[in-house]
C-alpha positions as CSV (number, residue, x, y, z in Angstrom):
1,G,106.5,87.9,111.0
2,V,106.9,89.2,107.5
3,T,106.4,86.6,104.7
4,V,107.2,86.7,101.0
5,E,103.4,86.9,100.3
6,D,103.3,90.2,102.3
7,F,105.8,91.7,99.8
8,K,104.0,90.3,96.8
9,N,100.8,92.0,98.0
10,L,102.8,95.2,98.6
11,A,104.2,95.1,95.1
12,R,100.7,94.9,93.7
13,N,99.9,98.2,95.3
14,P,102.8,100.6,94.8
15,K,100.6,103.4,96.0
16,L,101.5,102.5,99.6
17,I,105.2,103.2,98.9
18,L,104.5,106.4,97.1
19,V,102.2,107.7,99.9
20,G,104.9,106.9,102.4
21,I,107.6,108.7,100.4
22,L,105.3,111.7,100.0
23,S,104.7,111.9,103.7
24,Q,108.3,111.3,104.7
25,F,110.3,113.3,102.2
26,V,108.0,116.0,100.9
27,L,105.4,117.0,103.5
28,L,107.3,116.5,106.7
29,P,110.2,118.8,105.7
30,L,107.7,121.3,104.3
31,L,105.6,121.4,107.5
32,T,108.7,121.6,109.6
33,Y,109.8,124.7,107.7
34,L,106.4,126.2,108.2
35,M,106.5,125.4,111.9
36,V,109.9,127.1,112.2
37,I,108.5,130.3,110.5
38,V,105.6,130.4,112.9
39,I,107.4,129.7,116.2
40,K,110.7,131.3,115.3
41,P,113.0,129.2,117.6
42,Q,116.7,129.9,118.1
43,A,118.5,129.3,114.8
44,S,120.5,126.3,116.0
45,I,117.3,124.6,117.3
46,A,115.5,125.4,114.0
47,L,118.3,123.8,112.1
48,G,118.1,120.7,114.3
49,M,114.4,120.5,113.5
50,M,115.1,120.7,109.8
51,L,117.8,118.0,110.0
52,V,115.5,115.7,111.9
53,A,112.8,116.2,109.2
54,A,115.3,115.5,106.5
55,C,116.4,112.2,107.9
56,P,114.8,108.9,106.9
57,G,112.6,106.8,109.2
58,G,114.3,104.9,112.0
59,N,114.5,101.1,112.1
60,I,112.6,101.1,115.4
61,S,109.5,101.9,113.3
62,N,109.5,98.3,112.2
63,F,109.1,97.0,115.7
64,L,106.6,99.7,116.6
65,S,104.5,98.8,113.5
66,H,104.5,95.2,114.5
67,L,103.5,96.0,118.1
68,A,100.7,98.3,116.9
69,K,99.4,95.5,114.7
70,G,100.2,97.6,111.6
71,N,101.5,96.4,108.2
72,S,104.9,95.0,109.0
73,A,105.8,94.4,105.4
74,L,104.9,98.0,104.5
75,S,107.0,99.2,107.4
76,V,110.1,97.2,106.4
77,S,109.7,98.2,102.8
78,L,109.2,101.9,103.6
79,T,112.3,101.9,105.8
80,A,114.4,100.3,103.1
81,F,113.0,102.7,100.4
82,A,113.5,105.7,102.7
83,T,117.1,104.7,103.6
84,A,118.0,104.4,99.9
85,M,116.3,107.7,99.0
86,A,117.9,109.5,102.0
87,I,121.3,109.4,100.2
88,V,119.9,112.1,97.9
89,M,116.8,113.5,99.8
90,T,118.4,114.1,103.2
91,P,121.1,116.5,102.0
92,F,118.6,118.0,99.4
93,N,115.9,118.8,101.9
94,F,118.3,119.9,104.6
95,Q,120.1,122.4,102.3
96,L,116.9,123.6,100.7
97,Y,114.9,124.5,103.8
98,G,117.9,125.5,105.8
99,S,118.7,128.0,103.1
100,L,115.2,129.4,102.9
101,Y,115.1,130.5,106.5
102,E,117.5,133.4,107.0
103,P,118.7,132.6,110.6
104,T,119.6,129.0,109.6
105,A,120.9,130.1,106.3
106,N,123.5,132.3,108.1
107,I,124.7,129.2,110.0
108,L,125.0,127.2,106.8
109,K,127.0,130.0,105.2
110,A,129.3,130.2,108.2
111,V,129.9,126.5,108.3
112,S,130.2,126.2,104.5
113,I,129.2,122.6,104.1
114,D,130.7,120.7,101.2
115,P,127.7,119.0,99.5
116,F,129.9,116.2,98.2
117,K,131.3,115.4,101.7
118,L,127.7,115.4,103.1
119,F,126.6,113.1,100.3
120,K,129.7,110.8,100.8
121,L,129.1,110.5,104.6
122,I,125.4,109.6,104.1
123,I,126.4,106.9,101.6
124,I,128.9,105.5,104.2
125,I,126.4,105.6,107.0
126,L,123.3,104.4,105.1
127,G,124.1,103.2,101.6
128,I,126.9,100.8,102.1
129,P,125.3,99.0,105.1
130,L,122.0,98.7,103.2
131,V,123.6,97.2,100.1
132,M,125.8,94.9,102.1
133,G,122.9,93.7,104.2
134,M,120.8,93.0,101.1
135,W,123.6,91.1,99.5
136,V,124.4,88.9,102.5
137,R,120.7,88.2,103.2
138,A,120.1,87.2,99.5
139,R,123.1,84.7,99.5
140,H,123.5,83.7,103.1
141,M,120.2,84.0,105.0
142,K,121.4,82.1,108.1
143,L,124.6,84.2,108.4
144,A,122.6,87.4,107.9
145,T,120.3,86.4,110.8
146,Q,123.3,85.6,113.1
147,I,124.9,89.0,112.2
148,S,121.7,90.8,112.8
149,R,121.4,89.3,116.3
150,V,124.9,90.5,117.2
151,L,124.6,94.0,115.6
152,K,121.2,94.9,117.0
153,P,122.3,95.3,120.6
154,I,125.5,96.9,119.5
155,S,123.7,99.5,117.4
156,V,121.3,100.3,120.3
157,L,124.2,100.7,122.7
158,A,126.0,103.0,120.1
159,F,122.9,105.1,119.7
160,V,122.5,105.5,123.5
161,M,126.2,106.6,123.7
162,I,125.7,109.1,120.9
163,I,122.7,110.6,122.7
164,V,124.6,110.8,126.0
165,V,127.6,112.5,124.4
166,A,125.3,115.0,122.7
167,F,123.7,116.0,126.0
168,A,126.9,115.8,128.0
169,K,128.6,118.3,125.6
170,N,125.7,120.7,125.7
171,V,124.5,120.6,129.3
172,D,124.4,124.4,129.5
173,V,122.5,124.8,126.3
174,F,120.0,122.1,127.3
175,M,119.4,123.6,130.8
176,T,119.0,127.1,129.2
177,Y,116.5,126.0,126.6
178,I,115.1,122.9,128.3
179,H,111.4,124.0,128.3
180,R,111.6,125.2,124.7
181,V,113.4,122.1,123.4
182,I,111.0,119.8,125.1
183,A,107.9,121.7,124.0
184,I,109.1,122.1,120.4
185,G,110.3,118.5,120.2
186,I,107.1,117.0,121.5
187,T,105.0,119.3,119.2
188,H,107.2,118.5,116.2
189,N,106.9,114.8,116.8
190,L,103.1,115.0,117.2
191,I,102.8,116.8,113.9
192,A,104.9,114.1,112.2
193,L,102.7,111.3,113.6
194,A,99.5,113.2,112.8
195,L,100.8,113.9,109.3
196,G,101.5,110.3,108.5
197,F,98.1,109.3,109.7
198,A,96.3,112.1,107.9
199,V,98.0,111.4,104.6
200,A,97.0,107.8,104.9
201,V,93.4,108.8,105.5
202,L,93.5,111.2,102.6
203,F,94.6,108.4,100.3
204,K,91.9,106.1,101.8
205,L,94.4,103.5,103.2
206,S,93.2,100.9,105.6
207,F,93.5,101.5,109.4
208,K,96.3,99.0,109.5
209,N,98.3,101.0,106.9
210,R,97.4,104.3,108.6
211,K,99.0,103.1,111.8
212,T,102.1,102.1,110.0
213,L,102.4,105.3,108.0
214,A,102.0,107.4,111.2
215,L,104.8,105.5,113.0
216,E,107.0,105.6,109.9
217,T,106.7,109.4,109.6
218,G,106.9,110.0,113.3
219,T,110.0,107.9,113.8
220,Q,113.2,109.4,112.4
221,N,116.8,108.2,112.1
222,S,118.1,110.7,114.8
223,G,121.3,108.7,115.1
224,L,122.2,109.8,111.5
225,G,121.2,113.3,112.5
226,I,123.5,113.4,115.5
227,I,126.5,112.1,113.5
228,L,125.9,114.8,110.9
229,V,125.7,117.5,113.6
230,F,129.1,116.5,115.1
231,S,130.7,115.9,111.6
232,F,129.7,119.2,110.0
233,F,128.6,121.6,112.9
234,D,131.1,120.6,115.6
235,G,128.2,119.5,117.9
236,L,126.4,122.9,117.6
237,G,124.6,123.2,121.0
238,G,120.9,123.8,120.1
239,M,121.1,121.6,117.1
240,A,122.6,118.7,118.9
241,V,120.2,118.9,121.8
242,M,117.1,119.2,119.5
243,V,118.1,116.1,117.5
244,A,119.1,114.1,120.6
245,F,115.8,115.0,122.3
246,W,113.9,113.8,119.3
247,G,115.9,110.5,119.5
248,I,114.6,109.9,122.9
249,W,111.1,111.3,122.6
250,H,110.0,109.5,119.4
251,N,110.7,106.2,121.1
252,I,108.4,107.2,124.0
253,S,105.6,108.6,121.8
254,G,105.9,105.7,119.3
255,L,105.8,103.0,122.0
256,T,102.8,104.7,123.7
257,L,100.9,105.0,120.5
258,A,101.8,101.4,119.4
259,A,100.7,100.1,122.8
260,I,97.3,101.8,122.5
261,W,96.8,100.5,118.9
262,S,97.9,97.0,119.9
263,K,94.7,96.7,121.8
264,N,92.7,97.1,118.6
265,K,91.4,94.0,117.0
266,P,93.4,93.1,113.9
267,E,91.7,93.8,110.5
């Protein structure tokens, strides 16, 4: 498990956090935008890709990093940092790249998103639970552990239900674009995983940290994405299906990669 010493070591090397943020919030949204320009998918699918890239890393990355024998302390820290930064960076990146590509910009203009409402919803979904969780854990560690045990299965069930609803409401869209959604989703996720690993190599991080950064960048909080799709875009078909597929696929790819890496001898 994660120890206090793990975080002390991490604090001595802030480069790890900075590299993670660079990969997650700067390069992934940029590469996603470039991918959209190259493949020119349907506007709603493109917007779904941009939303996924704008979201922070998902909590399952912590489990995947542990399974892959990566740096668990780094994974937990990056998820916490990314969640806090997402309050600002998710709406910023989504609006920025969505506005730069004309087909998606037309959707954003038609929907006319209120930036303050988007910001407020992300604070409610991410910010408040993060602050409350840190407060309870700092003062009542035993209670925090008990609450975590109860909430984990509930959150997994809620996520599954959200994905099911997203597909159920857009069966026609999914069946029409099934091959395109699957091909784009898998390629997009592969790019995210490769990006995280490549950035870690570029900054000469250890193999342990390379694995962690790859899984952090390739695992997104698609639950947040789906909630935003239904809150602001009325469950827009291509967008909802793209985000929902990502929510399924990144678990499959992440578990597969982690299982392969778990066979490596620890450093």
